[in-house]
N, C-alpha and C positions, 0 to 999 in steps of 0.2 A: 481583495484584488488590488493590484498596483497599476501604475501607469504601464502601458505595454512598451516593450523594447525589443530590439533586434537581437537575435541569437547568433553569436559567432559560431561558424562551423557549418551553417546551412548555406548552400550555394546562393549566389547573388540573385539568380532568377527566381529564387523562392523567398526573397527578402521581405515580401509582404505577408508571409506566413508568420505572424508575430505571436509571441507567447502571451497567454493569460495567466496571471499568478497572483498570489496573495501577499499583502503587506499589512502591518498592524493598522487597525482602525478602531473607532470607539466601540468597545465591548464585543462587537461582532466579528472581529478579525478580518475586516475587509477595508478597502480604501474608502475614505470620506467621499460621499456622493454616490457610491454604488449602493444598490439595494434590490429588493424583490420587484417582480413585475406584478401582473394581475393576480389577485388573491386566488389561491387554489382551494376550492371548497372542500374537496375530499382527496388529500394527497395519497391515501391508501389505494385509491382507484387507479392511480397512474401505473400503467404496465411497466414491468422491469424491462431493461434491455435484454435481448436474447443473443447469447454467444453464437458467432457465426464463423465459418471458414472465410478468411479475408486476407488478401495480400497486404504486406507491410506498406505503409504510406510511403510514397516516393520521396516526399520532402520532409516528412516528420521524424525520420530516423537517422540523423547524422551519427557517426561513430561517437562524437562528443560535441558539446556546445558550451558556451560560456555565458553566464548571467551574473551581473554584479561582481565581476572579477573572479568568479568561481567556476571551475570546469566540471561539467556533469557528463557522465558516460551513459549511453543508451544500452540497455541489456540486450544480449543476443537472443534471448528467449525468455518468455514469461512463465514457462512451465514450472509448476511447483512453487511459485513465488507466494510468500506470505510475509506480512509485516504489520507492526502495530505502531500507532502514533495518533496524531490529531488530524481530524478532517476539518476543512473550512469550506467556504463556498463563494461563488461569484455570480453576479446577476446582471441587471439591466444595462450597465455601462458597456457591456461587451456583446449584448444580444445582436446577432446578425453579422458580427465581425468574424474574420477568419481565425480558425484555430491553427495550431502548429502543424496539424495534419492536412490542412487545406480546406477542411469542411467549415461551413458557417456555424458559429456557436449559436445553439438554440437553447435558451435558458429553460424551456419547457420540455426538453428531451432529457433522457436519463444518461447523462454523459459526465465526464470528469477529466481532470488534468493530473498528471503524475510526472515526476522528474526523470525517471529512468526506464519505465516499462516501454516496450515497443508499441508503436501506434499502428493499428488499433490493438488494444487488449481489452477483454471483458473481465471485470472483477466483481466479486461479491464483497460488499462492505457491511460489516456487522458492528452495530453500536454496542460498545462494551458495557454500557450502563443499563440499557433497556433490552438488549438482545434482538432488536429490530434489524432485519437484513434487507438489503436492496442489491440489485445488479445494475451496473453501469458500464457504458462503453468509454474507455479511456482514449480520447482523441486530441488531447492538448497537453502542453507542458506547464508545470508548476506544481504546487506552490513553492516559493523560495523563501520561506520564513520559518525559523525555529524548527520545532519538531513536527511541523505539519507535513503529512505524507501524501495527502490527496486533496484536491480542490473539486468540490461537487457543483454541478449545475444547481440552479435555484429549485427546479422540480425534484431533483435527487435529494437535496438537503431537506426539503419539505417532507418528502416521504420517509426519510430517516428520522424525522422528528427532532431536528437540531436547530430550527429557525430561531427559537427563543434565546438560546445561548450563542448561536452563531458558529460555534465549534463543538466537536464531540470526539471523545476517545473511541477509536475504531480499530478493528482488525480487517485487513483486506486480503483477499485470496484470489489469485488468478484462476480464471475458468477457461475451459475448452468447450467446443460445441457439444461434447459428449457428457459434460458435467451437469449434474442436477444440483443447482446452487443451494436451494433451501432444504433439501432432503437431509435426513440424518446421515452422519458420516458412515462410510462403509465399515462393516464390522471388523475387517482385517486391517484397517488403517490406524496406525498409532503415530504418536508424536514424540519428538525429543526437543529439549531446549539445549542448543549448542552454546557453550560459554566461550570456547577458544579453540584455536587450531595451532599446533606447534610442530616445528620440524624436529624437535628433540622429544624423544619418548620419555626421557627422565622428567622434563618440564611438565609434560602432560600427566604423568603419574603423580607428580607433586600436587598439581591442581586437583586431580581426582581425590587425593587423600584429604586435602583441605575441605573440599565439598562434602566428603563423607563425614568428617569431624563436625561440620556445621549442623548436622542432624536434620537435613531437609527430607521432605516426604518422598522424594524420588531418588533412586540410587544414581551415583555418578559412574559413568562408564567411559572408556577410551576406545574410539574406533580408529584403527590405523588403515589408511587408504593406499591404493596403488600409486598415488601421487606423492607419497612420502610424508604426508601430513598426519598428525595424530590429533584427532578431534575429541575434545572433552565435552560430554553431553550428560544431561539429566534425563532419565527415562528408562524404559518406555512409559509413555503417558497415554492412557486410553480415554479419548474424548477431550473436548474443549474445556470442560469444567476442571479436569485434572491439570491442564496447561495453565489455566487461570490460577489454580491453587499454588502451584510452584512459582509462577510469576510473582504472585503476591508475597511469597516467602522471600524471594530474591530482592524485592523492592527495598531500595536504600542500602543494600549490602555492598561489600567491596567486590563482589563477584560480577556485578553488572546484571543486566536483565536477560542477556542471551537472545537468540533468535530461534524461531520455530523451524524444525526440520520434519518433514513428513516421511513416514516409512510404512511398512506393512509387516504382517506377521511372519512372512517368509524370510525376513531379515534384510530385504533390499532397502538400502538407504542412500540418499544423495551424498 
């Protein structure tokens, strides 16, 4: 966590709704002086947050806001959103203070902060090293450091098993009230890793050929949309394990890591 600061772009009458976010600290990826609260004897017993139908926060969703001189845009919708990166956490220094959505921060509740997702959004967070999954309610903004994509509450971090290191590699997936967070993926759901989108069909075809020559375990395809863009993707990939395999193959390559796109067997793709 860092010192809290005002977000440009939020109306003046909401100026007290200040961001909680992360800055580098000793080993734990949080601000000096921040830390856990009372010891949680059995983190696994903490109930996950439950996705609900909820109106967007009146004050927590400006079209854009500025932190440390950088402008961030709030997503119009969280539907289908997935991303990978590093999770960090914040604790007692902010317990009881207001989050960007206006709710009080409760370090013992299953909540989190995200830079772009609408507030509130419920997300599943999967620890990529252990497979542990939790569900949290995103009701705050942050973190604003490096590749960190989500800032978890103390309770959420404890349940995810990341307190010892303080950070963890994670995949997050936006949920709806109809989503079963920890169930097996539906049999008709497949994934693609999208590497690029071009206005030029020739450029897309060239990248497709380069990926094919690289000998990856997934075929390279080009999807041309009604918007005129030609998207270069690897897939279809059936299941998270297949996504992980191709992601590992891409690690350190000149192609980049890409991002996950969810599809189904009928061929409907975002």
